[in-house]
N, C-alpha and C positions, 0 to 999 in steps of 0.2 A: 164810773166805768160799768161794761154789763157785764160784762165776762173777765176771766183771766182764765191763758192757755197753759199748761206749763206739761213738763215729763212727769213720767213712775221711769223708777230706775229699780230692777226686781234688779241685784246685787248677787240673791243665789244665784242665777239661771246667763246671765256673761258670762261667756265663756273667751271673750278677749280676742274673736276672732275678724275686729272692724269692718264687716261689713254694710253699719251703718254710717262708716265716716267713705266711705267706696263709694257706699250709694247717693249718700249725698252729695261728694264730689261728682258725680257724672250725673245729678240732675243739676247741678249750678252748673256744668260746664265748668269745673275748676282744673286748671291743670296742673300738672308739677313742673315744677324747676327743671333745667334742661336737664338733664341724663340724671336724671335719677329717677327711679322703680317708681312707675303709676302707684296713684293712691300714699306715695308716703312723704310726699314732699309738695311747698307751695300750698298757699292756703288750705286752712281744714277750718270749717266750718262744725263739726263733731271730728271728734277721735274720740280714742280709746286709752286711757290711763292705768298702766300694772302698778298698783299697789302690793305691796309686801310687811307681814308682821309678826310678828314672833322670832323666835330662832330656830334652827335648829336641834333637834324632829317636831315641832309642836307649833308651824311656820304656816298663814298662812296666808293665800296671794288672791287676789281681787281685784279686775277690773272693773274700771267704769266709763261707762258716754257722757261725754262731756262739749255740750255746746252751750250754746246761752243760754239759761237757764229764766229770760226772759222779766224779771225782776218787776216785781209791784214800786219799786223804788230808783229806778238805775241809775247808781253810779255816774257812767261811764256818756249819758243821758246830763246830768247836774255842770259835769266841766269839759262839756263840749263846746266851744267860743265861738262855731261856722251854724250851729244853732241844723247839725245834719241828722244830730239823733232823736230819734219821736215815738212815743206810745200810743202805739195803735188806744181807742174811746170805746170801738168797740166790744176788741179783743184782749188785749192787757201786753200785746208782743211786739216786740220793742226794733225796731226799724233805724235803718242809715240810708240814707238821701246821700247815696255818692258825687250823686254832682254838688252836693252843698258841702263836703268833707275837703279837710283843708288837711290832712294829713297828719295831724302834728303830736297827735300818739296823747294826746289828755288821758282818751278813757280807755287806752291799757291801762294808764298804769292806775287810773280810779276804779275799775273795774277787779274786783278782792276774788276773780278766778282765772282770769287771765284772757279773757275770752276774744276780743276783739284782731282780729287778723288784720292784713296787709296783703291788696297783692301788687301787681310792677308797678302799675298806676300810682302808688302810694297811698291811697283811699282806703277804708275802715270798710272788712266785710266781715261779718258771722252770718249765727241761721237766723232765720228770716222767718220760720217754723213752717218750710215752703206753701208758704204762701197762693202761691198757683193753682199747688192739688188742694189746697185747704179750702179755696174758692170753689175748686167743683165739687167737695163733698171727699177729696181724700185723705190718707192720712196723710202726714208726711214721709218723704225717700224713708227715711229712715230707721222708724218706726214700722212698717209696710217690707222692708227688706230684713230687719233681723230673726235670723233661722231660731233663737231660741225663745220668742217671745220674752226679752226684758226688757224688752222699752218699749214704752205708751208712749197715747199722746193727748189732751182732751182737757175742756176745764181746768180750774179746778176743785169746781167743784162732783166736777161727776168721778174726779181722781180720788177725793177721799173718799169717798166711796167705796171707791175699787180696792182701796187698800187698807178701811177697814178693815179685812178678810186675811191681807198681808200684813197684819204689824207690823207699817212703813210709817217711817217719821216722814215731817218733813224738814226741807233745811231752812236754818233758822238764820239771819245775820241781818244786820243793816239795811240788809238794800229788802230784803225781804223775795229772796229767788224763788223760783215758780214752779219747785220741782220734789218728789219724793222721791227716796234711797229705803228697800228695803233687804236687811241679813239676818238670817239667820248664825246664830251660835255658834 
């Protein structure tokens, strides 16, 4: 593989506004389920989760912008019986061919991060790193929209140089996720 693209999330900067999630929905024309408020239901290729730790009065709230981590060893790809999930050689981005997907949900159960989502047609959908934007030299919509500049994208090599200043850590795991996080205590 020539490159491996990934994300960096500065957890100190993320305010939980969900602009990244809404931008993703708009970029990919992902409509909510009938009767739900815009941006809250339906397929979410990116979502923001809230994590609380500690107890009153010493507790901490952290927001994490979650999407596919474009793992170096994607578990979803390994279990797909239809061969619908592949990893691009040039950039390491994990993509889904929805024409091949049979909707078996094996990928959902294999993904340690619960990333795969299923649309009205029953096929799997997930972050594709905004490939159309990437091919035009643009950042993914989520990164471009983040008002707090908490979300960054690039090659893991570029990101590792950038995050050295931030004391960030690379997430570890069997699938080798392509994501860095930073959080000061």
